[in-house]
C-alpha positions as a Python dict, from the first residue, in 0.01 Angstrom:
ca = {
    (1, 'M'): (0, 0, 0),
    (2, 'K'): (-22, 76, 368),
    (3, 'E'): (-317, 301, 447),
    (4, 'E'): (-109, 524, 672),
    (5, 'Q'): (99, 622, 368),
    (6, 'K'): (-212, 776, 214),
    (7, 'R'): (-296, 992, 513),
    (8, 'I'): (-211, 1355, 579),
    (9, 'A'): (-273, 1529, 908),
    (10, 'C'): (-546, 1789, 885),
    (11, 'I'): (-331, 2037, 1074),
    (12, 'D'): (-59, 2011, 807),
    (13, 'V'): (-312, 2105, 541),
    (14, 'R'): (-448, 2392, 750),
    (15, 'S'): (-96, 2533, 784),
    (16, 'L'): (-86, 2595, 409),
    (17, 'F'): (-329, 2887, 438),
    (18, 'S'): (-311, 3220, 615),
    (19, 'G'): (-611, 3321, 823),
    (20, 'D'): (-762, 3556, 565),
    (21, 'I'): (-734, 3308, 280),
    (22, 'F'): (-863, 3016, 487),
    (23, 'T'): (-1167, 3209, 610),
    (24, 'S'): (-1244, 3342, 262),
    (25, 'L'): (-1226, 2993, 110),
    (26, 'G'): (-1498, 2885, 354),
    (27, 'V'): (-1715, 3180, 250),
    (28, 'I'): (-1675, 3103, -120),
    (29, 'A'): (-1743, 2732, -64),
    (30, 'G'): (-2082, 2825, 75),
    (31, 'D'): (-2183, 2943, -272),
    (32, 'H'): (-2035, 2641, -452),
    (33, 'P'): (-2167, 2300, -348),
    (34, 'S'): (-1911, 2103, -549),
    (35, 'G'): (-1595, 1976, -381),
    (36, 'V'): (-1267, 2162, -334),
    (37, 'Y'): (-947, 1961, -366),
    (38, 'L'): (-578, 2007, -312),
    (39, 'A'): (-411, 1844, -610),
    (40, 'G'): (-84, 1763, -782),
    (41, 'G'): (246, 1882, -644),
    (42, 'T'): (95, 2025, -329),
    (43, 'V'): (-25, 1681, -216),
    (44, 'R'): (297, 1518, -333),
    (45, 'D'): (509, 1758, -127),
    (46, 'L'): (294, 1709, 182),
    (47, 'L'): (344, 1333, 157),
    (48, 'L'): (719, 1388, 122),
    (49, 'G'): (722, 1610, 428),
    (50, 'R'): (818, 1916, 226),
    (51, 'Q'): (672, 2265, 239),
    (52, 'P'): (490, 2321, -93),
    (53, 'A'): (612, 2623, -290),
    (54, 'D'): (252, 2715, -370),
    (55, 'V'): (-95, 2570, -328),
    (56, 'D'): (-288, 2409, -615),
    (57, 'L'): (-665, 2381, -576),
    (58, 'T'): (-895, 2219, -826),
    (59, 'V'): (-1274, 2236, -850),
    (60, 'A'): (-1525, 2081, -1084),
    (61, 'C'): (-1591, 2411, -1264),
    (62, 'H'): (-1557, 2790, -1236),
    (63, 'G'): (-1194, 2774, -1124),
    (64, 'R'): (-1127, 3128, -1245),
    (65, 'A'): (-1435, 3257, -1067),
    (66, 'W'): (-1310, 3104, -742),
    (67, 'A'): (-978, 3284, -787),
    (68, 'K'): (-1141, 3618, -866),
    (69, 'E'): (-1367, 3595, -563),
    (70, 'L'): (-1078, 3500, -334),
    (71, 'G'): (-881, 3797, -463),
    (72, 'R'): (-1177, 4029, -402),
    (73, 'L'): (-1239, 3906, -47),
    (74, 'T'): (-874, 3915, 62),
    (75, 'G'): (-743, 4208, -139),
    (76, 'G'): (-501, 3974, -315),
    (77, 'T'): (-390, 4012, -676),
    (78, 'F'): (-578, 3803, -931),
    (79, 'V'): (-383, 3667, -1230),
    (80, 'E'): (-545, 3488, -1520),
    (81, 'L'): (-371, 3160, -1606),
    (82, 'G'): (-391, 3041, -1964),
    (83, 'K'): (-631, 3179, -2220),
    (84, 'D'): (-772, 2837, -2299),
    (85, 'E'): (-799, 2717, -1939),
    (86, 'D'): (-1050, 2790, -1665),
    (87, 'A'): (-775, 2877, -1421),
    (88, 'G'): (-655, 3167, -1210),
    (89, 'R'): (-402, 3264, -944),
    (90, 'V'): (-424, 3475, -630),
    (91, 'V'): (-111, 3632, -480),
    (92, 'L'): (-134, 3777, -130),
    (93, 'D'): (168, 3872, 83),
    (94, 'G'): (385, 3606, -74),
    (95, 'E'): (118, 3335, -68),
    (96, 'I'): (28, 3186, -405),
    (97, 'I'): (-300, 3001, -451),
    (98, 'D'): (-375, 2849, -793),
    (99, 'F'): (-724, 2741, -900),
    (100, 'S'): (-814, 2520, -1194),
    (101, 'S'): (-1125, 2343, -1311),
    (102, 'F'): (-1137, 1973, -1395),
    (103, 'R'): (-971, 1897, -1728),
    (104, 'A'): (-1191, 1849, -2034),
    (105, 'G'): (-1421, 1550, -2003),
    (106, 'A'): (-1356, 1488, -1633),
    (107, 'V'): (-1662, 1493, -1407),
    (108, 'T'): (-1507, 1339, -1096),
    (109, 'I'): (-1185, 1412, -912),
    (110, 'E'): (-1057, 1065, -1001),
    (111, 'Q'): (-1110, 1131, -1372),
    (112, 'E'): (-935, 1467, -1333),
    (113, 'L'): (-631, 1319, -1162),
    (114, 'V'): (-567, 1048, -1424),
    (115, 'K'): (-539, 1322, -1688),
    (116, 'R'): (-230, 1467, -1518),
    (117, 'D'): (130, 1404, -1621),
    (118, 'L'): (279, 1164, -1365),
    (119, 'T'): (125, 931, -1111),
    (120, 'I'): (310, 1109, -828),
    (121, 'N'): (135, 1430, -939),
    (122, 'G'): (-201, 1260, -993),
    (123, 'L'): (-292, 1286, -624),
    (124, 'G'): (-579, 1473, -462),
    (125, 'L'): (-711, 1564, -119),
    (126, 'C'): (-1063, 1678, -49),
    (127, 'I'): (-1056, 1979, 187),
    (128, 'D'): (-1431, 2050, 195),
    (129, 'T'): (-1480, 1959, 559),
    (130, 'L'): (-1173, 2154, 657),
    (131, 'I'): (-1271, 2489, 503),
    (132, 'R'): (-1645, 2457, 570),
    (133, 'R'): (-1594, 2380, 938),
    (134, 'S'): (-1319, 2642, 969),
    (135, 'G'): (-1065, 2416, 1130),
    (136, 'C'): (-942, 2072, 1226),
    (137, 'D'): (-1059, 1841, 1499),
    (138, 'D'): (-780, 1714, 1724),
    (139, 'G'): (-589, 1437, 1551),
    (140, 'A'): (-803, 1455, 1236),
    (141, 'I'): (-654, 1312, 919),
    (142, 'L'): (-738, 1337, 550),
    (143, 'T'): (-702, 1047, 305),
    (144, 'V'): (-527, 1100, -28),
    (145, 'I'): (-725, 1026, -343),
    (146, 'D'): (-495, 810, -553),
    (147, 'P'): (-652, 655, -864),
    (148, 'Q'): (-327, 531, -1024),
    (149, 'G'): (-95, 421, -747),
    (150, 'G'): (91, 748, -720),
    (151, 'V'): (150, 707, -346),
    (152, 'Q'): (315, 372, -407),
    (153, 'D'): (536, 522, -680),
    (154, 'L'): (622, 806, -445),
    (155, 'A'): (728, 557, -177),
    (156, 'G'): (928, 360, -434),
    (157, 'G'): (1093, 666, -588),
    (158, 'L'): (950, 601, -935),
    (159, 'I'): (855, 831, -1222),
    (160, 'R'): (564, 692, -1422),
    (161, 'L'): (335, 857, -1676),
    (162, 'C'): (-35, 860, -1600),
    (163, 'S'): (-100, 772, -1963),
    (164, 'I'): (47, 801, -2312),
    (165, 'Q'): (-232, 1042, -2393),
    (166, 'S'): (-86, 1286, -2140),
    (167, 'L'): (214, 1335, -2371),
    (168, 'V'): (-14, 1409, -2664),
    (169, 'D'): (-223, 1651, -2459),
    (170, 'D'): (86, 1848, -2357),
    (171, 'P'): (422, 1739, -2505),
    (172, 'L'): (610, 1949, -2247),
    (173, 'R'): (546, 1651, -2019),
    (174, 'L'): (822, 1473, -2212),
    (175, 'L'): (1064, 1705, -2032),
    (176, 'R'): (878, 1700, -1703),
    (177, 'V'): (954, 1328, -1679),
    (178, 'F'): (1325, 1412, -1654),
    (179, 'R'): (1275, 1725, -1447),
    (180, 'F'): (1100, 1538, -1166),
    (181, 'A'): (1348, 1250, -1189),
    (182, 'A'): (1628, 1504, -1141),
    (183, 'T'): (1474, 1720, -871),
    (184, 'L'): (1339, 1429, -665),
    (185, 'G'): (1615, 1178, -732),
    (186, 'F'): (1366, 922, -864),
    (187, 'A'): (1410, 649, -1126),
    (188, 'I'): (1211, 652, -1449),
    (189, 'V'): (1027, 326, -1515),
    (190, 'P'): (1113, 152, -1847),
    (191, 'E'): (761, 194, -1990),
    (192, 'T'): (783, 571, -1946),
    (193, 'M'): (1129, 584, -2107),
    (194, 'D'): (987, 389, -2402),
    (195, 'A'): (692, 627, -2429),
    (196, 'V'): (925, 928, -2440),
    (197, 'R'): (1137, 756, -2702),
    (198, 'R'): (834, 693, -2924),
    (199, 'H'): (687, 1040, -2888),
    (200, 'K'): (1000, 1257, -2865),
    (201, 'T'): (927, 1450, -3185),
    (202, 'L'): (618, 1604, -3023),
    (203, 'I'): (847, 1837, -2827),
    (204, 'T'): (899, 2050, -3138),
    (205, 'A'): (543, 2182, -3101),
    (206, 'V'): (609, 2330, -2755),
    (207, 'A'): (680, 2700, -2708),
    (208, 'P'): (1056, 2765, -2668),
    (209, 'E'): (1010, 2955, -2342),
    (210, 'R'): (838, 2655, -2180),
    (211, 'I'): (1116, 2422, -2294),
    (212, 'A'): (1381, 2661, -2162),
    (213, 'H'): (1208, 2679, -1824),
    (214, 'E'): (1203, 2300, -1781),
    (215, 'L'): (1564, 2265, -1896),
    (216, 'D'): (1675, 2528, -1645),
    (217, 'L'): (1492, 2347, -1365),
    (218, 'I'): (1678, 2030, -1461),
    (219, 'M'): (2011, 2212, -1481),
    (220, 'S'): (1946, 2373, -1141),
    (221, 'S'): (1906, 2032, -978),
    (222, 'D'): (2188, 1823, -831),
    (223, 'R'): (2139, 1550, -1091),
    (224, 'A'): (2148, 1737, -1422),
    (225, 'G'): (2420, 1515, -1565),
    (226, 'Q'): (2217, 1201, -1510),
    (227, 'A'): (1900, 1363, -1646),
    (228, 'F'): (2067, 1484, -1967),
    (229, 'A'): (2220, 1140, -2018),
    (230, 'L'): (1874, 983, -1991),
    (231, 'M'): (1729, 1240, -2230),
    (232, 'A'): (2000, 1150, -2478),
    (233, 'E'): (1920, 782, -2436),
    (234, 'T'): (1563, 844, -2552),
    (235, 'G'): (1666, 1084, -2829),
    (236, 'L'): (1465, 1368, -2674),
    (237, 'L'): (1780, 1572, -2606),
    (238, 'F'): (1873, 1580, -2975),
    (239, 'E'): (1525, 1698, -3073),
    (240, 'I'): (1578, 1999, -2849),
    (241, 'M'): (1953, 2046, -2902),
    (242, 'P'): (2046, 1908, -3245),
    (243, 'E'): (2382, 2085, -3210),
    (244, 'L'): (2490, 1798, -2980),
    (245, 'L'): (2415, 1511, -3220),
    (246, 'P'): (2725, 1544, -3446),
    (247, 'G'): (2944, 1481, -3141),
    (248, 'V'): (2804, 1130, -3091),
    (249, 'G'): (3074, 882, -3192),
    (250, 'M'): (3321, 1156, -3292),
    (251, 'E'): (3671, 1043, -3198),
    (252, 'Q'): (3905, 1277, -3012),
    (253, 'P'): (4285, 1305, -2972),
    (254, 'A'): (4477, 1081, -2735),
    (255, 'S'): (4419, 1320, -2445),
    (256, 'H'): (4056, 1205, -2437),
    (257, 'H'): (3909, 866, -2357),
    (258, 'L'): (3554, 954, -2467),
    (259, 'D'): (3394, 1074, -2788),
    (260, 'V'): (3290, 1439, -2807),
    (261, 'F'): (2933, 1391, -2685),
    (262, 'D'): (3014, 1157, -2398),
    (263, 'H'): (3293, 1395, -2295),
    (264, 'L'): (3036, 1675, -2271),
    (265, 'L'): (2809, 1465, -2050),
    (266, 'E'): (3105, 1362, -1836),
    (267, 'T'): (3215, 1725, -1800),
    (268, 'L'): (2869, 1817, -1676),
    (269, 'Q'): (2876, 1537, -1420),
    (270, 'Q'): (3224, 1636, -1305),
    (271, 'M'): (3104, 1996, -1275),
    (272, 'E'): (2829, 1885, -1040),
    (273, 'Q'): (3090, 1708, -830),
    (274, 'I'): (3305, 2022, -818),
    (275, 'Q'): (3011, 2243, -723),
    (276, 'R'): (2928, 2017, -430),
    (277, 'D'): (3267, 2082, -270),
    (278, 'P'): (3498, 2318, -464),
    (279, 'G'): (3759, 2308, -188),
    (280, 'L'): (3845, 1948, -275),
    (281, 'F'): (3967, 2062, -615),
    (282, 'F'): (4096, 2409, -532),
    (283, 'P'): (4258, 2370, -188),
    (284, 'G'): (4244, 2689, 13),
    (285, 'R'): (4012, 2860, -235),
    (286, 'A'): (3676, 2708, -138),
    (287, 'S'): (3533, 3039, -15),
    (288, 'V'): (3631, 3217, -338),
    (289, 'M'): (3461, 2951, -549),
    (290, 'V'): (3147, 2925, -335),
    (291, 'T'): (3105, 3303, -325),
    (292, 'W'): (3112, 3312, -703),
    (293, 'L'): (2880, 3011, -739),
    (294, 'D'): (2623, 3158, -501),
    (295, 'S'): (2605, 3487, -691),
    (296, 'G'): (2315, 3519, -934),
    (297, 'H'): (2257, 3215, -1154),
    (298, 'H'): (2622, 3112, -1172),
    (299, 'R'): (2570, 2750, -1065),
    (300, 'R'): (2317, 2683, -1339),
    (301, 'L'): (2497, 2880, -1610),
    (302, 'L'): (2831, 2717, -1535),
    (303, 'K'): (2670, 2376, -1581),
    (304, 'W'): (2535, 2488, -1917),
    (305, 'A'): (2888, 2592, -2013),
    (306, 'A'): (3013, 2249, -1905),
    (307, 'L'): (2758, 2068, -2121),
    (308, 'L'): (2825, 2282, -2427),
    (309, 'H'): (3189, 2388, -2400),
    (310, 'D'): (3301, 2159, -2686),
    (311, 'V'): (2988, 2181, -2900),
    (312, 'G'): (3200, 2348, -3170),
    (313, 'K'): (3431, 2049, -3217),
    (314, 'P'): (3238, 1861, -3490),
    (315, 'T'): (3236, 2161, -3725),
    (316, 'T'): (3609, 2223, -3669),
    (317, 'Y'): (3724, 1861, -3696),
    (318, 'G'): (4044, 1810, -3890),
    (319, 'I'): (4347, 1584, -3936),
    (320, 'N'): (4698, 1724, -3913),
    (321, 'E'): (4908, 1503, -4138),
    (322, 'D'): (5226, 1689, -4039),
    (323, 'K'): (5177, 1559, -3685),
    (324, 'G'): (5118, 1196, -3769),
    (325, 'G'): (4748, 1225, -3851),
    (326, 'R'): (4661, 1390, -3522),
    (327, 'I'): (4296, 1490, -3477),
    (328, 'T'): (4250, 1866, -3441),
    (329, 'F'): (3967, 2101, -3346),
    (330, 'Y'): (4122, 2440, -3415),
    (331, 'N'): (3913, 2734, -3289),
    (332, 'H'): (3643, 2504, -3157),
    (333, 'D'): (3605, 2735, -2857),
    (334, 'Q'): (3494, 3029, -3073),
    (335, 'E'): (3281, 2812, -3298),
    (336, 'G'): (3121, 2660, -2988),
    (337, 'A'): (3039, 3002, -2847),
    (338, 'A'): (2862, 3089, -3173),
    (339, 'L'): (2668, 2761, -3180),
    (340, 'F'): (2565, 2808, -2820),
    (341, 'A'): (2437, 3158, -2898),
    (342, 'T'): (2221, 3010, -3175),
    (343, 'F'): (2076, 2751, -2938),
    (344, 'A'): (2016, 3008, -2664),
    (345, 'G'): (1848, 3245, -2907),
    (346, 'R'): (1617, 2968, -3024),
    (347, 'L'): (1505, 2913, -2664),
    (348, 'R'): (1467, 3285, -2595),
    (349, 'W'): (1739, 3307, -2329),
    (350, 'S'): (1799, 3644, -2169),
    (351, 'G'): (2083, 3852, -2310),
    (352, 'A'): (2270, 3848, -1978),
    (353, 'D'): (2263, 3468, -1954),
    (354, 'V'): (2374, 3430, -2316),
    (355, 'R'): (2669, 3664, -2260),
    (356, 'A'): (2773, 3482, -1941),
    (357, 'V'): (2782, 3136, -2098),
    (358, 'T'): (2929, 3261, -2427),
    (359, 'L'): (3220, 3414, -2235),
    (360, 'L'): (3294, 3087, -2055),
    (361, 'I'): (3272, 2870, -2367),
    (362, 'G'): (3477, 3114, -2573),
    (363, 'A'): (3752, 3128, -2308),
    (364, 'H'): (3751, 2767, -2189),
    (365, 'M'): (4081, 2679, -2361),
    (366, 'R'): (4273, 2973, -2213),
    (367, 'P'): (4368, 2797, -1886),
    (368, 'F'): (4511, 2506, -2088),
    (369, 'F'): (4712, 2743, -2307),
    (370, 'L'): (4858, 2894, -1991),
    (371, 'A'): (4931, 2544, -1861),
    (372, 'N'): (5132, 2479, -2179),
    (373, 'D'): (5326, 2801, -2121),
    (374, 'Q'): (5391, 2698, -1762),
    (375, 'R'): (5545, 2370, -1875),
    (376, 'R'): (5761, 2551, -2132),
    (377, 'G'): (5910, 2789, -1881),
    (378, 'G'): (5649, 2993, -1700),
    (379, 'V'): (5346, 3219, -1732),
    (380, 'S'): (5421, 3591, -1767),
    (381, 'L'): (5245, 3862, -1575),
    (382, 'K'): (5126, 4006, -1904),
    (383, 'A'): (4961, 3675, -1997),
    (384, 'C'): (4787, 3661, -1659),
    (385, 'L'): (4659, 4017, -1695),
    (386, 'R'): (4537, 3949, -2047),
    (387, 'L'): (4319, 3663, -1926),
    (388, 'L'): (4198, 3858, -1623),
    (389, 'R'): (4099, 4146, -1848),
    (390, 'K'): (3898, 3907, -2065),
    (391, 'V'): (3707, 3719, -1795),
    (392, 'G'): (3711, 3965, -1504),
    (393, 'D'): (3511, 3851, -1203),
    (394, 'D'): (3423, 3523, -1376),
    (395, 'L'): (3774, 3383, -1327),
    (396, 'P'): (3652, 3129, -1064),
    (397, 'G'): (3386, 3000, -1302),
    (398, 'L'): (3633, 2965, -1589),
    (399, 'F'): (3873, 2760, -1377),
    (400, 'M'): (3600, 2536, -1240),
    (401, 'L'): (3505, 2473, -1604),
    (402, 'A'): (3868, 2394, -1685),
    (403, 'M'): (3888, 2158, -1388),
    (404, 'A'): (3572, 1971, -1495),
    (405, 'D'): (3706, 1954, -1852),
    (406, 'A'): (4036, 1810, -1731),
    (407, 'M'): (3865, 1556, -1507),
    (408, 'A'): (3651, 1441, -1802),
    (409, 'G'): (3954, 1388, -2028),
    (410, 'K'): (4152, 1085, -1917),
    (411, 'G'): (4307, 957, -2238),
    (412, 'E'): (4657, 815, -2258),
    (413, 'G'): (4786, 1148, -2390),
    (414, 'S'): (4646, 1356, -2106),
    (415, 'P'): (4904, 1521, -1878),
    (416, 'E'): (4937, 1322, -1557),
    (417, 'K'): (4878, 1611, -1317),
    (418, 'M'): (4645, 1831, -1519),
    (419, 'E'): (4406, 1892, -1230),
    (420, 'Q'): (4690, 2005, -1004),
    (421, 'E'): (4816, 2235, -1279),
    (422, 'V'): (4473, 2393, -1314),
    (423, 'A'): (4448, 2452, -940),
    (424, 'A'): (4800, 2600, -925),
    (425, 'L'): (4728, 2830, -1218),
    (426, 'F'): (4416, 2956, -1048),
    (427, 'D'): (4622, 3036, -739),
    (428, 'R'): (4867, 3231, -954),
    (429, 'L'): (4595, 3427, -1133),
    (430, 'Y'): (4403, 3494, -816),
    (431, 'Q'): (4720, 3632, -659),
    (432, 'V'): (4777, 3854, -964),
    (433, 'W'): (4420, 3975, -943),
    (434, 'R'): (4457, 4071, -576),
    (435, 'E'): (4803, 4226, -603),
    (436, 'H'): (4791, 4390, -945),
    (437, 'V'): (4431, 4431, -1060),
    (438, 'V'): (4228, 4519, -750),
    (439, 'P'): (4459, 4799, -629),
    (440, 'V'): (4441, 4969, -969),
    (441, 'Q'): (4065, 4927, -996),
    (442, 'M'): (4015, 5067, -646),
    (443, 'A'): (4247, 5368, -695),
    (444, 'K'): (4177, 5691, -877),
    (445, 'P'): (4269, 5651, -1248),
    (446, 'L'): (4608, 5787, -1346),
    (447, 'L'): (4459, 5913, -1670),
    (448, 'T'): (4113, 6011, -1794),
    (449, 'G'): (3954, 6092, -2124),
    (450, 'R'): (3967, 6460, -2029),
    (451, 'D'): (4348, 6433, -2006),
    (452, 'L'): (4359, 6292, -2358),
    (453, 'I'): (4159, 6588, -2485),
    (454, 'D'): (4320, 6870, -2286),
    (455, 'R'): (4683, 6750, -2271),
    (456, 'L'): (4722, 6552, -2592),
    (457, 'G'): (4464, 6727, -2812),
    (458, 'L'): (4295, 6401, -2908),
    (459, 'T'): (3940, 6383, -3041),
    (460, 'P'): (3702, 6151, -2850),
    (461, 'G'): (3645, 5819, -3024),
    (462, 'P'): (3720, 5443, -3014),
    (463, 'L'): (4091, 5518, -2971),
    (464, 'F'): (4024, 5660, -2622),
    (465, 'K'): (3915, 5328, -2478),
    (466, 'K'): (4211, 5149, -2633),
    (467, 'I'): (4464, 5399, -2496),
    (468, 'L'): (4315, 5407, -2146),
    (469, 'A'): (4312, 5026, -2135),
    (470, 'R'): (4680, 5014, -2231),
    (471, 'V'): (4769, 5268, -1964),
    (472, 'E'): (4575, 5073, -1702),
    (473, 'E'): (4748, 4752, -1806),
    (474, 'A'): (5088, 4917, -1772),
    (475, 'Q'): (4990, 5036, -1424),
    (476, 'M'): (4886, 4682, -1330),
    (477, 'E'): (5223, 4557, -1452),
    (478, 'H'): (5387, 4819, -1228),
    (479, 'R'): (5561, 4976, -1529),
    (480, 'I'): (5411, 5315, -1446),
    (481, 'S'): (5280, 5473, -1126),
    (482, 'T'): (5242, 5849, -1187),
    (483, 'H'): (5022, 6078, -1391),
    (484, 'A'): (5321, 6201, -1588),
    (485, 'Q'): (5426, 5849, -1680),
    (486, 'A'): (5069, 5764, -1783),
    (487, 'L'): (5049, 6074, -2001),
    (488, 'A'): (5379, 5997, -2169),
    (489, 'L'): (5271, 5641, -2240),
    (490, 'A'): (4939, 5761, -2382),
    (491, 'A'): (5122, 6004, -2609),
    (492, 'E'): (5345, 5720, -2730),
    (493, 'Y'): (5048, 5491, -2797),
    (494, 'S'): (4846, 5760, -2976),
    (495, 'A'): (5141, 5851, -3197),
    (496, 'G'): (5192, 5487, -3289),
    (497, 'D'): (4827, 5431, -3369),
    (498, 'R'): (4816, 5735, -3598),
    (499, 'K'): (5109, 5620, -3809),
}
């Protein structure tokens, strides 16, 4: 390993700290003779030329006391980290400084670093001279402490465990192997894959919230499809998501060239391709798709929908003898939405995220039903409005899911131009949304609940919502346009419902 690869410019380290924090660290160091070290991801990111998201400092002991004192001197907020750890965090004007003491049994920085998860995170940098002298000499450099060849693995783009014991100490590291492979674009060495395979059952002891956090970091990366495929290869994925296991080896109809599970992985990978450049798949609609993707957590949640959209197929598997023994998965969309909700509840997902993905999974067949109608003679305005009412603003996400699904199904029975049909249907629905839905939503309602009470003598209840929705739908279809017409239609609907 070239020595220059282990060096970091002192000025780059100094830039991590604001003036108040830097000065206060020097004051605190005067009362603590032991060394102060940058460690873990902070050092890794500096070597990669990236700006670290936060700063991790480690000391031999009294890590929490360091954090409390830094908070007191700077006016920053102190946060205790972990009840069983000597660790603390200081937050000041957006800066985050984390302190931890050496892990149990470690008395030197080298012993501390080998107890970490991965070699690329088992890196340290002594900053004693920097904070005690209050600055850097011109051209000064600091040398990385690297007891396990982490710098070499970083240069080679490799993910390697520091030790098998690290998995036993914290089984969440099983997932961190794949998270760092995905976020950094690194390859996992065979020995580490084998270690995960042998110890995969340890993941069941980890708190659901911690598992969910790591999975979301993987799904938020540009290489989620590859990472989930590797997790499946070791069996770790099925320990976390047993709902996926029945799809392994399950044959599908002639429209598919892959079994259920491999189709799900392929759909996720196709979704990542679509998200990179939606305009390639929806010509002329790139801005619509990107605007939707960049809102909230849509990119991540849509990839979850891609991975799990057919999770309901194994429990709905059937053979239709009347159609020559054709494989069927009737209502797998609704069954899949229910199975997803069970998985999401187990991992303590937020209600909003559960609803978003459940909607997409539950509706993912609707574009294909419309495509069938289109081939048989056309899609009616009513059918378009029905789908728009169901999915609302999430129409772009639903059609990107349909596109990924179509691209992942290339069996002999698949329609030749399915992707073009999906894109054309989106154009049609988007046009309906702009010409029929938006004008009605932006205008003053033709009818209100007060009208139903005062003019029709109805009593408030569930019927109100149903009637008003029907009136709005009729307005969107351009069947009515006046208050009088809306009132007459409401009277007709209410009379019919009371019979």
